[in-house]
GUBAKOL-532896 format. One record per atom (N, C-alpha, C): residue in three letters; x, y, z; atom name. Coordinates in Angstrom, 2 decimals. Example, Ala and Ser with C-alpha at 12.3 -4.5 7.8 and 13.67 -1.06 7.14 Angstrom:
[rec ALA [13.19 -5.69 7.80] N];
[rec ALA [12.30 -4.50 7.80] CA];
[rec ALA [13.20 -3.30 7.80] C];
[rec SER [12.85 -2.25 7.08] N];
[rec SER [13.67 -1.06 7.14] CA];
[rec SER [12.90 0.03 7.87] C];
//
This chain:
[rec UNK [-22.15 60.65 52.25] N];
[rec UNK [-21.34 61.29 53.27] CA];
[rec UNK [-21.17 62.76 52.92] C];
[rec UNK [-21.48 63.62 53.84] N];
[rec UNK [-21.34 65.05 53.60] CA];
[rec UNK [-19.90 65.47 53.90] C];
[rec UNK [-19.30 66.22 52.99] N];
[rec UNK [-17.89 66.59 53.12] CA];
[rec UNK [-17.67 67.95 53.76] C];
[rec UNK [-18.72 68.59 54.25] N];
[rec UNK [-18.63 69.86 54.97] CA];
[rec UNK [-18.02 70.98 54.15] C];
[rec UNK [-18.19 70.94 52.85] N];
[rec UNK [-17.73 72.03 51.98] CA];
[rec UNK [-18.96 72.68 51.38] C];
[rec UNK [-19.41 73.76 51.97] N];
[rec UNK [-20.60 74.43 51.47] CA];
[rec UNK [-20.20 75.40 50.37] C];
[rec UNK [-19.75 74.85 49.24] N];
[rec UNK [-19.26 75.65 48.12] CA];
[rec UNK [-20.43 76.24 47.34] C];
[rec UNK [-21.64 75.87 47.67] N];
[rec UNK [-22.81 76.34 46.94] CA];
[rec UNK [-23.32 77.70 47.42] C];
[rec UNK [-22.81 78.22 48.53] N];
[rec UNK [-23.36 79.44 49.10] CA];
[rec UNK [-22.79 80.70 48.44] C];
[rec UNK [-23.50 81.79 48.60] N];
[rec UNK [-23.04 83.08 48.09] CA];
[rec UNK [-21.90 83.61 48.96] C];
[rec UNK [-20.98 84.33 48.35] N];
[rec UNK [-19.85 84.89 49.09] CA];
[rec UNK [-18.81 83.87 49.47] C];
[rec UNK [-18.78 82.75 48.75] N];
[rec UNK [-17.85 81.67 49.11] CA];
[rec UNK [-16.40 82.07 48.93] C];
[rec UNK [-16.11 83.02 48.04] N];
[rec UNK [-14.73 83.46 47.84] CA];
[rec UNK [-14.18 84.19 49.07] C];
[rec UNK [-15.07 84.74 49.90] N];
[rec UNK [-14.63 85.40 51.13] CA];
[rec UNK [-14.53 84.43 52.30] C];
[rec UNK [-15.33 83.38 52.27] N];
[rec UNK [-15.41 82.46 53.42] CA];
[rec UNK [-14.64 81.16 53.23] C];
[rec UNK [-14.09 80.92 52.04] N];
[rec UNK [-13.45 79.64 51.77] CA];
[rec UNK [-12.26 79.39 52.70] C];
[rec UNK [-11.61 80.43 53.17] N];
[rec UNK [-10.41 80.27 54.00] CA];
[rec UNK [-10.75 79.75 55.40] C];
[rec UNK [-12.02 79.72 55.77] N];
[rec UNK [-12.43 79.19 57.07] CA];
[rec UNK [-12.94 77.76 56.97] C];
[rec UNK [-12.92 77.19 55.78] N];
[rec UNK [-13.37 75.82 55.55] CA];
[rec UNK [-12.25 74.84 55.89] C];
[rec UNK [-12.57 73.54 55.97] N];
[rec UNK [-11.52 72.53 56.18] CA];
[rec UNK [-10.51 72.52 55.03] C];
[rec UNK [-9.35 71.93 55.27] N];
[rec UNK [-8.25 71.98 54.31] CA];
[rec UNK [-8.59 71.35 52.97] C];
[rec UNK [-9.35 70.27 52.95] N];
[rec UNK [-9.66 69.65 51.67] CA];
[rec UNK [-10.57 70.54 50.82] C];
[rec UNK [-11.39 71.37 51.44] N];
[rec UNK [-12.22 72.32 50.69] CA];
[rec UNK [-11.36 73.42 50.08] C];
[rec UNK [-10.40 73.91 50.84] N];
[rec UNK [-9.49 74.94 50.34] CA];
[rec UNK [-8.66 74.39 49.20] C];
[rec UNK [-8.21 73.15 49.33] N];
[rec UNK [-7.40 72.52 48.28] CA];
[rec UNK [-8.19 72.41 46.98] C];
[rec UNK [-9.44 71.98 47.07] N];
[rec UNK [-10.28 71.88 45.87] CA];
[rec UNK [-10.53 73.26 45.28] C];
[rec UNK [-10.77 74.25 46.13] N];
[rec UNK [-11.00 75.61 45.65] CA];
[rec UNK [-9.77 76.16 44.93] C];
[rec UNK [-8.59 75.94 45.48] N];
[rec UNK [-7.37 76.48 44.88] CA];
[rec UNK [-7.00 75.77 43.58] C];
[rec UNK [-7.37 74.52 43.42] N];
[rec UNK [-6.96 73.74 42.25] CA];
[rec UNK [-8.08 73.51 41.25] C];
[rec UNK [-9.18 74.22 41.36] N];
[rec UNK [-10.33 73.93 40.50] CA];
[rec UNK [-10.05 74.18 39.02] C];
[rec UNK [-9.15 75.08 38.70] N];
[rec UNK [-8.83 75.36 37.29] CA];
[rec UNK [-7.50 74.75 36.86] C];
[rec UNK [-6.88 73.95 37.69] N];
[rec UNK [-5.58 73.37 37.35] CA];
[rec UNK [-5.70 72.24 36.34] C];
[rec UNK [-6.78 71.50 36.42] N];
[rec UNK [-6.94 70.32 35.58] CA];
[rec UNK [-8.43 70.02 35.46] C];
[rec UNK [-8.81 69.34 34.41] N];
[rec UNK [-10.22 69.01 34.22] CA];
[rec UNK [-10.74 68.13 35.35] C];
[rec UNK [-9.91 67.22 35.83] N];
[rec UNK [-10.32 66.35 36.93] CA];
[rec UNK [-10.58 67.11 38.21] C];
[rec UNK [-9.75 68.12 38.48] N];
[rec UNK [-9.96 68.94 39.68] CA];
[rec UNK [-11.23 69.77 39.55] C];
[rec UNK [-11.53 70.23 38.32] N];
[rec UNK [-12.76 71.00 38.12] CA];
[rec UNK [-13.98 70.10 38.32] C];
[rec UNK [-13.89 68.86 37.87] N];
[rec UNK [-14.99 67.91 38.12] CA];
[rec UNK [-15.17 67.66 39.61] C];
[rec UNK [-14.06 67.55 40.33] N];
[rec UNK [-14.14 67.36 41.78] CA];
[rec UNK [-14.78 68.58 42.44] C];
[rec UNK [-14.39 69.77 42.00] N];
[rec UNK [-14.98 71.01 42.52] CA];
[rec UNK [-16.49 71.03 42.27] C];
[rec UNK [-16.90 70.69 41.05] N];
[rec UNK [-18.32 70.68 40.73] CA];
[rec UNK [-19.07 69.60 41.51] C];
[rec UNK [-18.41 68.46 41.77] N];
[rec UNK [-19.04 67.42 42.58] CA];
[rec UNK [-19.26 67.92 44.01] C];
[rec UNK [-18.27 68.61 44.57] N];
[rec UNK [-18.42 69.19 45.91] CA];
[rec UNK [-19.55 70.22 45.91] C];
[rec UNK [-19.63 71.03 44.85] N];
[rec UNK [-20.67 72.05 44.76] CA];
[rec UNK [-22.05 71.41 44.65] C];
[rec UNK [-22.17 70.37 43.85] N];
[rec UNK [-23.45 69.68 43.71] CA];
[rec UNK [-23.84 69.00 45.02] C];
[rec UNK [-22.86 68.40 45.69] N];
[rec UNK [-23.13 67.74 46.96] CA];
[rec UNK [-23.58 68.76 48.01] C];
[rec UNK [-22.97 69.94 48.00] N];
[rec UNK [-23.38 71.00 48.93] CA];
[rec UNK [-24.80 71.45 48.65] C];
[rec UNK [-25.16 71.55 47.37] N];
[rec UNK [-26.52 71.94 47.00] CA];
[rec UNK [-27.54 70.91 47.49] C];
[rec UNK [-27.27 69.62 47.22] N];
[rec UNK [-28.22 68.59 47.62] CA];
[rec UNK [-28.31 68.47 49.13] C];
[rec UNK [-27.19 68.60 49.83] N];
[rec UNK [-27.24 68.54 51.28] CA];
[rec UNK [-28.01 69.73 51.83] C];
[rec UNK [-27.83 70.90 51.23] N];
[rec UNK [-28.58 72.08 51.67] CA];
[rec UNK [-30.07 71.92 51.46] C];
[rec UNK [-30.46 71.36 50.31] N];
[rec UNK [-31.88 71.13 50.05] CA];
[rec UNK [-32.45 70.13 51.04] C];
[rec UNK [-31.70 69.06 51.30] N];
[rec UNK [-32.16 68.04 52.25] CA];
[rec UNK [-32.26 68.63 53.64] C];
[rec UNK [-31.29 69.45 54.03] N];
[rec UNK [-31.29 70.05 55.35] CA];
[rec UNK [-32.48 70.99 55.53] C];
[rec UNK [-32.81 71.77 54.50] N];
[rec UNK [-33.96 72.67 54.57] CA];
[rec UNK [-35.25 71.87 54.71] C];
[rec UNK [-35.38 70.81 53.93] N];
[rec UNK [-36.59 69.98 54.02] CA];
[rec UNK [-36.72 69.34 55.39] C];
[rec UNK [-35.62 68.84 55.91] N];
[rec UNK [-35.64 68.22 57.24] CA];
[rec UNK [-36.03 69.24 58.30] C];
[rec UNK [-35.49 70.45 58.19] N];
[rec UNK [-35.81 71.50 59.14] CA];
[rec UNK [-37.28 71.89 59.06] C];
[rec UNK [-37.83 71.94 57.84] N];
[rec UNK [-39.24 72.26 57.68] CA];
[rec UNK [-40.12 71.19 58.31] C];
[rec UNK [-39.77 69.94 58.11] N];
[rec UNK [-40.57 68.86 58.68] CA];
[rec UNK [-40.50 68.83 60.20] C];
[rec UNK [-39.39 69.27 60.76] N];
[rec UNK [-39.28 69.31 62.21] CA];
[rec UNK [-40.12 70.43 62.81] C];
[rec UNK [-40.28 71.54 62.10] N];
[rec UNK [-40.99 72.69 62.65] CA];
[rec UNK [-42.47 72.73 62.29] C];
[rec UNK [-42.82 72.20 61.13] N];
[rec UNK [-44.22 72.25 60.73] CA];
[rec UNK [-45.04 71.21 61.49] C];
[rec UNK [-46.24 71.60 61.79] N];
[rec UNK [-47.14 70.70 62.51] CA];
[rec UNK [-47.65 69.64 61.54] C];
[rec UNK [-47.60 68.41 61.97] N];
[rec UNK [-48.08 67.31 61.12] CA];
[rec UNK [-49.60 67.33 61.10] C];
[rec UNK [-50.17 67.30 59.93] N];
[rec UNK [-51.62 67.25 59.79] CA];
[rec UNK [-51.99 66.03 58.98] C];
[rec UNK [-52.96 65.32 59.44] N];
[rec UNK [-53.42 64.12 58.76] CA];
[rec UNK [-54.88 64.31 58.38] C];
[rec UNK [-55.21 63.95 57.18] N];
[rec UNK [-56.56 64.13 56.69] CA];
[rec UNK [-57.22 62.76 56.54] C];
[rec UNK [-58.39 62.63 57.11] N];
[rec UNK [-59.14 61.38 56.97] CA];
[rec UNK [-60.14 61.54 55.83] C];
[rec UNK [-60.16 60.58 54.97] N];
[rec UNK [-61.09 60.63 53.83] CA];
[rec UNK [-62.40 60.00 54.18] C];
//
């Protein structure tokens, strides 16, 4: 499940205030406790993997399918 927190992008410190409330909460509490930092890193990792998957899906939608017969 994607949590809609794109914490992996550049300039996130300027754009975090436009994210959903749970993203802002994780951002504000990331250094409060080790558990919160782990949650922040999990959100960041999830954003990275979702971004990679989204780019691959977008490439497959736009690239022409080619099949090679041997």
